[in-house]
N, CA, C and O of each residue as an XYZ file, in Angstrom:
328
protein
N     111.221     97.125     82.342
C     110.476     97.088     83.595
C     110.749     98.363     84.377
O     111.904     98.736     84.580
N     109.708     99.021     84.810
C     109.823    100.254     85.582
C     109.605     99.940     87.054
O     108.525     99.504     87.455
N     110.633    100.165     87.848
C     110.513     99.932     89.292
C     110.089    101.219     89.987
O     110.351    102.317     89.497
N     109.438    101.071     91.123
C     109.026    102.223     91.913
C     110.218    102.699     92.733
O     110.662    102.009     93.651
N     110.732    103.870     92.403
C     111.828    104.480     93.152
C     111.285    105.708     93.860
O     110.675    106.573     93.232
N     111.506    105.784     95.162
C     110.957    106.894     95.930
C     111.987    107.989     96.143
O     113.195    107.753     96.144
N     111.467    109.190     96.323
C     112.262    110.368     96.651
C     111.490    111.167     97.683
O     110.330    110.870     97.969
N     112.132    112.178     98.239
C     111.447    113.079     99.173
C     111.623    114.507     98.707
O     112.668    114.881     98.174
N     110.583    115.302     98.917
C     110.614    116.713     98.557
C     110.002    117.501     99.714
O     108.945    117.128    100.223
N     110.660    118.595    100.138
C     110.100    119.395    101.224
C     108.871    120.178    100.761
O     108.832    120.711     99.651
N     107.877    120.232    101.637
C     106.667    121.006    101.365
C     106.080    121.459    102.694
O     105.613    120.638    103.484
N     106.103    122.748    102.937
C     105.506    123.332    104.145
C     106.047    122.689    105.423
O     105.291    122.412    106.354
N     107.352    122.457    105.460
C     107.987    121.920    106.654
C     107.943    120.395    106.762
O     108.481    119.839    107.720
N     107.326    119.717    105.819
C     107.269    118.263    105.825
C     108.136    117.704    104.709
O     108.347    118.366    103.693
N     108.632    116.507    104.890
C     109.354    115.809    103.827
C     108.366    114.826    103.203
O     108.099    113.767    103.771
N     107.829    115.171    102.045
C     106.812    114.360    101.387
C     107.490    113.318    100.501
O     108.276    113.657     99.617
N     107.177    112.057    100.746
C     107.735    110.975     99.938
C     106.846    110.766     98.719
O     105.618    110.788     98.815
N     107.490    110.560     97.567
C     106.739    110.328     96.332
C     107.527    109.411     95.414
O     108.723    109.193     95.609
N     106.853    108.885     94.422
C     107.473    108.089     93.373
C     106.922    108.581     92.050
O     105.750    108.942     91.949
N     107.777    108.595     91.033
C     107.374    109.094     89.715
C     107.970    108.182     88.649
O     109.142    107.812     88.717
N     107.155    107.829     87.673
C     107.655    107.004     86.572
C     108.015    107.903     85.395
O     107.719    109.097     85.403
N     108.644    107.329     84.402
C     108.927    108.060     83.173
C     107.615    108.338     82.443
O     106.635    107.611     82.604
N     107.612    109.396     81.644
C     106.420    109.745     80.881
C     106.205    108.752     79.743
O     107.135    108.416     79.010
N     104.969    108.292     79.609
C     104.557    107.439     78.500
C     103.252    108.037     77.982
O     102.231    107.972     78.667
N     103.268    108.609     76.800
C     102.063    109.221     76.262
C     101.760    110.550     76.936
O     102.625    111.151     77.574
N     100.530    110.996     76.787
C     100.111    112.304     77.298
C      99.425    112.251     78.651
O      99.197    113.295     79.263
N      99.095    111.075     79.125
C      98.333    110.929     80.361
C      99.245    110.873     81.587
O     100.331    110.295     81.543
N      98.782    111.487     82.688
C      99.429    111.370     83.991
C      98.391    110.847     84.974
O      97.271    111.354     85.033
N      98.767    109.836     85.743
C      97.879    109.246     86.733
C      98.435    109.565     88.121
O      99.580    109.231     88.425
N      97.629    110.207     88.957
C      97.997    110.532     90.332
C      97.468    109.434     91.241
O      96.265    109.177     91.282
N      98.368    108.792     91.968
C      98.012    107.702     92.874
C      98.211    108.177     94.308
O      99.335    108.467     94.719
N      97.135    108.256     95.059
C      97.194    108.667     96.463
C      97.110    107.430     97.342
O      96.326    106.518     97.075
N      97.920    107.405     98.389
C      97.940    106.223     99.241
C      96.621    106.056     99.991
O      96.078    107.021    100.529
N      96.107    104.816    100.025
C      94.917    104.558    100.834
C      95.313    104.518    102.305
O      96.278    103.842    102.660
N      94.592    105.221    103.159
C      94.924    105.260    104.578
C      94.613    103.908    105.182
O      93.541    103.383    104.881
N      95.415    103.317    105.975
C      96.643    103.785    106.590
C      97.890    103.259    105.899
O      98.920    103.097    106.554
N      97.838    102.991    104.612
C      98.984    102.448    103.900
C      99.850    103.558    103.325
O      99.502    104.737    103.389
N     100.986    103.157    102.761
C     101.891    104.110    102.128
C     101.746    104.007    100.609
O     100.911    103.254    100.107
N     102.555    104.760     99.893
C     102.511    104.705     98.435
C     102.887    103.333     97.904
O     102.618    103.027     96.742
N     103.506    102.500     98.738
C     103.867    101.155     98.304
C     102.643    100.250     98.122
O     102.785     99.108     97.683
N     101.454    100.739     98.450
C     100.230     99.995     98.147
C     100.093     99.800     96.644
O      99.414     98.874     96.198
N     100.735    100.671     95.852
C     100.658    100.615     94.387
C     101.792     99.786     93.765
O     101.838     99.633     92.545
N     102.690     99.260     94.572
C     103.876     98.576     94.065
C     103.549     97.388     93.157
O     104.232     97.178     92.155
N     102.526     96.616     93.488
C     102.224     95.408     92.713
C     101.697     95.712     91.316
O     101.832     94.874     90.424
N     101.106     96.876     91.098
C     100.590     97.209     89.765
C     101.382     98.337     89.094
O     101.056     98.741     87.978
N     102.418     98.844     89.765
C     103.205     99.974     89.263
C     103.763     99.717     87.862
O     103.609    100.550     86.970
N     104.404     98.577     87.670
C     105.046     98.269     86.391
C     104.023     98.226     85.256
O     104.273     98.754     84.172
N     102.896     97.610     85.500
C     101.866     97.500     84.457
C     101.267     98.862     84.131
O     101.089     99.187     82.957
N     100.955     99.661     85.138
C     100.403    100.997     84.903
C     101.400    101.924     84.213
O     101.019    102.751     83.385
N     102.679    101.781     84.560
C     103.719    102.655     84.000
C     103.920    102.433     82.506
O     104.558    103.252     81.844
N     103.396    101.356     81.973
C     103.485    101.103     80.537
C     102.457    101.912     79.751
O     102.551    102.016     78.528
N     101.474    102.486     80.451
C     100.398    103.187     79.758
C     100.349    104.685     80.033
O      99.738    105.427     79.264
N     100.976    105.144     81.106
C     100.898    106.559     81.484
C     102.038    106.913     82.427
O     102.681    106.034     83.001
N     102.279    108.204     82.580
C     103.209    108.689     83.604
C     102.506    108.555     84.947
O     101.344    108.939     85.081
N     103.199    108.017     85.933
C     102.619    107.815     87.264
C     103.271    108.744     88.274
O     104.475    108.995     88.223
N     102.465    109.246     89.184
C     102.946    110.034     90.312
C     102.201    109.546     91.541
O     100.988    109.724     91.647
N     102.924    108.929     92.476
C     102.340    108.434     93.719
C     102.877    109.272     94.869
O     104.073    109.558     94.930
N     101.993    109.664     95.778
C     102.363    110.560     96.876
C     101.892    109.971     98.197
O     100.759    109.503     98.308
N     102.769    109.997     99.201
C     102.354    109.680    100.567
C     101.753    110.944    101.160
O     102.454    111.935    101.364
N     100.472    110.908    101.431
C      99.796    112.083    101.980
C     100.256    112.363    103.406
O     100.539    111.423    104.150
N     100.339    113.627    103.805
C     100.687    113.954    105.194
C      99.722    113.275    106.158
O      98.514    113.225    105.926
N     100.282    112.757    107.240
C      99.482    112.050    108.235
C      99.508    110.548    108.040
O      99.119    109.801    108.938
N      99.960    110.091    106.878
C     100.052    108.665    106.611
C     101.401    108.130    107.058
O     102.266    108.894    107.484
N     101.582    106.824    106.963
C     102.863    106.224    107.361
C     104.023    106.778    106.553
O     103.923    106.906    105.333
N     105.095    107.100    107.202
C     106.335    107.561    106.568
C     106.190    108.880    105.828
O     107.071    109.229    105.042
N     105.128    109.617    106.043
C     104.920    110.869    105.316
C     105.699    112.019    105.929
O     105.862    113.059    105.291
N     106.171    111.860    107.123
C     106.879    112.940    107.785
C     106.151    113.344    109.048
O     105.054    112.854    109.316
N     106.744    114.229    109.823
C     106.135    114.606    111.087
C     104.811    115.337    110.895
O     104.637    116.093    109.940
N     103.913    115.108    111.788
C     102.617    115.774    111.785
C     102.196    115.938    113.234
O     102.560    115.122    114.081
N     101.445    116.965    113.526
C     101.009    117.128    114.914
C     100.002    116.049    115.280
O      99.877    115.699    116.453
N      99.281    115.516    114.297
C      98.276    114.486    114.544
C      98.425    113.361    113.529
O      98.173    113.575    112.343
N      98.821    112.186    113.952
C      99.003    111.111    112.991
C      97.716    110.701    112.274
O      97.779    110.145    111.177
N      96.551    110.966    112.871
C      95.294    110.622    112.219
C      94.734    111.750    111.377
O      93.683    111.596    110.754
N      95.414    112.869    111.349
C      94.960    114.010    110.562
C      94.355    115.094    111.444
O      93.997    114.829    112.592
N      94.236    116.312    110.924
C      93.775    117.438    111.727
C      92.346    117.296    112.225
O      91.998    117.901    113.239
N      91.509    116.521    111.552
C      90.134    116.335    111.992
C      90.034    115.488    113.257
O      88.990    115.478    113.910
N      91.115    114.769    113.614
C      91.097    113.866    114.753
C      91.711    114.454    116.017
O      91.615    113.848    117.084
N      92.337    115.619    115.917
C      93.062    116.165    117.070
C      92.706    117.630    117.293
O      92.501    118.388    116.345
N      92.639    118.003    118.538
C      92.353    119.397    118.848
C      93.582    120.279    118.678
O      93.443    121.498    118.577
N      94.792    119.700    118.643
C      96.008    120.513    118.532
C      96.118    121.199    117.177
O      96.822    122.202    117.057
N      95.445    120.685    116.159
C      95.529    121.276    114.808
C      94.374    122.220    114.510
O      94.363    122.880    113.471
N      93.416    122.288    115.401
C      92.219    123.121    115.137
C      92.532    124.584    115.190
O      91.643    125.413    114.991
């Protein structure tokens, strides 16, 4: 059974949270969090998907727990990021 274990990696001043499974076969599946959820939206199907491919789930900037942002709704919603 493959559990979803999260880590953080710095990118452009943000601490981006992600989860990665072990490689299975040649395929890699990128899972992006649906707004306004976090990467844990994939938790219920993570184990089943991890049996068929390498998984990489990322909390996009501006989403919950993604790290500081000038605009929590994204740059299109705030004049401070324009």
